[in-house]
C-alpha positions in Angstrom: 46.6 83.1 90.7 50.4 83.3 90.4 52.3 84.9 93.3 53.5 88.5 92.7 57.2 89.2 93.2 56.4 90.8 96.6 54.3 87.8 97.8 57.0 85.4 96.6 59.8 87.4 98.4 57.7 87.5 101.6 57.0 83.8 101.5 60.6 82.8 100.8 61.9 85.1 103.7 59.5 83.5 106.1 60.5 79.9 104.9 64.3 80.9 105.4 63.5 82.1 109.0 61.6 79.0 109.8 64.6 76.8 108.9 66.7 78.7 111.4 70.2 77.2 111.7 69.4 74.6 109.1 69.0 77.1 106.3 71.6 77.6 103.6 74.3 80.0 104.9 76.4 82.6 103.0 80.0 82.4 104.4 82.5 85.0 103.3 86.3 84.6 103.4 87.8 88.1 103.4 91.3 89.5 103.8 94.1 91.1 101.7 96.1 89.1 99.1 98.6 86.8 100.7 96.6 86.2 103.8 95.9 82.5 102.9 92.1 82.9 102.7 91.9 80.8 99.5 93.7 78.0 101.1 91.4 78.1 104.1 88.3 78.4 102.0 89.3 75.1 100.1 89.9 73.3 103.3 86.6 74.5 104.8 84.7 73.6 101.7 86.2 70.0 101.8 85.3 69.7 105.4 81.7 71.0 104.9 81.2 68.5 102.1 82.5 65.7 104.3 80.0 66.7 107.0 77.2 66.1 104.4 76.5 69.7 103.4 75.8 70.6 99.8 78.3 73.3 99.1 78.9 75.8 96.2 81.7 78.3 95.9 81.7 81.8 94.4 84.9 83.6 93.6 85.6 87.3 93.2 85.4 88.7 89.6 84.4 85.4 88.2 81.1 86.1 86.3 81.2 84.5 82.9 79.3 87.6 81.5 81.5 90.3 83.1 84.9 88.8 83.8 86.1 89.0 80.1 85.2 92.8 80.0 87.1 93.5 83.2 90.1 91.5 81.9 90.2 93.5 78.7 89.9 96.8 80.4 92.6 96.0 82.9 94.9 94.9 80.1 94.6 98.4 78.6 95.5 100.0 82.0 93.0 102.8 81.4 90.4 102.2 84.2 89.9 105.0 86.6 88.7 104.2 90.2 85.0 104.8 89.5 85.0 102.6 86.5 87.0 99.9 88.4 84.3 100.0 91.1 81.4 99.8 88.5 82.8 96.9 86.6 83.3 94.8 89.6 79.9 95.8 91.0 78.4 94.5 87.7 80.3 91.2 88.2 79.2 90.9 91.8 75.6 91.6 90.9 75.5 89.0 88.1 76.9 86.4 90.5 74.6 87.4 93.3 71.5 87.0 91.1 72.6 83.9 89.1 74.7 81.9 91.6 74.6 83.1 95.2 70.9 83.7 95.9 69.6 80.6 93.9 72.0 78.4 95.8 70.8 79.9 99.1 67.2 79.4 98.2 68.0 75.7 97.5 69.4 75.4 100.9 73.1 75.2 100.0 76.1 76.4 101.9 77.7 79.2 99.8 81.3 79.8 100.5 82.5 83.1 99.0 86.2 83.5 98.3 86.1 87.3 98.8 82.7 89.1 98.9 81.5 92.7 99.0 84.1 93.7 101.6 86.9 93.2 99.1 85.4 95.9 96.9 84.8 98.2 99.7 88.3 97.9 101.0 90.1 98.3 97.6 87.8 100.9 96.3 88.0 103.0 99.6 91.7 102.6 99.3 91.5 104.2 95.9 89.8 107.2 97.5 86.1 106.4 96.9 83.6 107.3 99.7 82.1 104.3 101.6 78.5 105.6 101.5 78.7 105.8 97.6 80.2 102.3 97.4 77.4 100.9 99.5 74.8 102.5 97.3 76.5 101.1 94.2 76.3 97.6 95.6 72.8 97.7 97.0 70.5 95.8 97.4 72.8 93.6 99.3 72.6 90.0 100.6 74.7 90.3 103.7 76.8 87.1 104.7 75.8 85.1 107.7 79.4 84.7 108.7 82.5 86.8 107.6 85.9 85.3 108.4 88.5 88.0 108.2 92.1 86.9 107.7 94.2 89.4 109.5 97.8 89.8 108.2 100.4 92.6 108.3 101.3 94.5 105.1 104.8 93.2 105.4 103.7 89.5 105.5 101.3 90.1 102.6 104.0 91.7 100.6 106.6 88.9 101.3 104.1 86.1 100.5 103.1 87.7 97.2 106.7 88.4 96.2 107.8 84.9 97.0 105.5 83.6 94.2 104.9 86.3 91.6 105.1 89.9 90.6 101.9 91.8 91.7 99.7 92.8 88.7 99.2 96.5 87.8 95.8 97.0 89.6 96.6 94.5 92.3 99.7 96.6 93.1 97.5 99.8 93.1 99.9 101.4 90.4 96.9 103.2 89.0 96.7 105.3 92.1 100.2 105.2 93.5 101.9 106.1 90.2 104.9 104.0 91.3 106.7 102.1 88.5 108.0 99.4 90.8 105.1 97.0 91.3 106.6 95.6 94.6 107.0 99.0 96.2 103.6 100.1 94.8 102.0 96.9 96.3 103.7 97.6 99.7 102.1 101.1 99.9 98.8 100.2 98.5 98.2 97.1 100.5 98.8 99.1 103.7 95.9 101.3 102.6 93.7 98.3 101.8 94.4 96.6 105.2 93.5 99.9 107.0 90.1 99.9 105.3 89.6 96.1 106.1 90.4 96.8 109.7 87.8 99.5 109.9 85.2 97.4 108.1 85.9 94.5 110.5 84.8 96.8 113.4 81.8 98.2 111.7 80.4 94.9 110.3 81.7 92.6 113.1 83.9 90.2 111.2 85.2 87.1 112.9 89.0 87.6 113.0 91.4 84.8 112.0 95.2 85.2 112.7 96.4 84.6 109.2 100.0 84.3 110.4 99.1 81.2 112.6 99.8 77.7 111.4 97.4 76.6 108.6 95.8 73.7 110.4 95.4 75.7 113.6 93.4 78.2 111.5 91.3 75.5 110.0 90.4 74.0 113.3 89.5 77.4 114.6 87.2 78.1 111.6 85.3 74.8 112.0 84.7 75.6 115.6 83.6 79.3 114.9 81.3 78.0 112.1 79.5 75.7 114.5 79.1 78.4 117.1 78.0 81.0 114.5 75.3 78.8 112.9 73.0 79.9 115.7 72.9 83.5 114.4 69.5 84.6 113.2 68.8 85.3 109.6 69.3 89.0 108.8 65.9 90.5 107.9 67.4 93.3 105.8 68.3 90.6 103.2 64.6 90.7 102.3 65.4 93.6 99.9 67.9 91.5 98.0 65.4 88.5 97.9 62.7 91.0 96.5 65.1 92.2 93.8 65.9 88.6 92.8 62.2 87.6 92.9 61.5 90.4 90.4 63.8 88.9 87.9 62.0 85.4 87.9 59.5 84.6 85.1 55.9 85.2 86.3 54.2 82.1 87.7 57.4 80.2 88.4 57.1 78.2 91.6 60.0 78.5 94.1 60.4 77.1 97.5 63.2 76.9 100.0 65.3 73.8 99.5 63.5 72.9 96.2 
């Protein structure tokens, strides 16, 4: 008799727990724009691959299904904070179900260039309550490791200004109503960083000094990764596994690492 979704989810969770530190890990790189997290994510992915791990990357707002809708709506400059949140939540959910959880089930290392906490920080900076945001994004698969790249608003603004003009929503012009994108970014990123700093305490991020030399950061991340691999699997991820199992065709055989 084929397994029910509940039986499948329970079995998969047990198999994940048995693998311990050898399971696939979800590693999130978080931080404001201009913090250098993408550079560090690329270096870390190359290092993981060189160590023999099978690695996959997921990037923020990159779902093939939802990304075109978000882009079109942003071009119209007509998204209110609630719609901004809901569109990105749909993108997140599509990637979680179709990219992230399947890769973890197969035992891969999943490196996320921004994860849930990007949404929480940006949406909270737009005035949306944290408890509502967490409800919108549930059920969640919580990362095993969250590297938070800490940088000052001034440094973030200077790094962005040195390469490009901030985009309308990136600069928070939808909520600041400031016509100058650089001044709007300066004010908005300060709010975003305040939210990140609060989340870092609540969810116990691993802080990285994003103003330190690039290679020093990379070496620190490698060391912290090795230390953090001993962390136990988070049992509250079972709800997300159950949600994913409910989507599978009945009778499909699934095993950890298969």
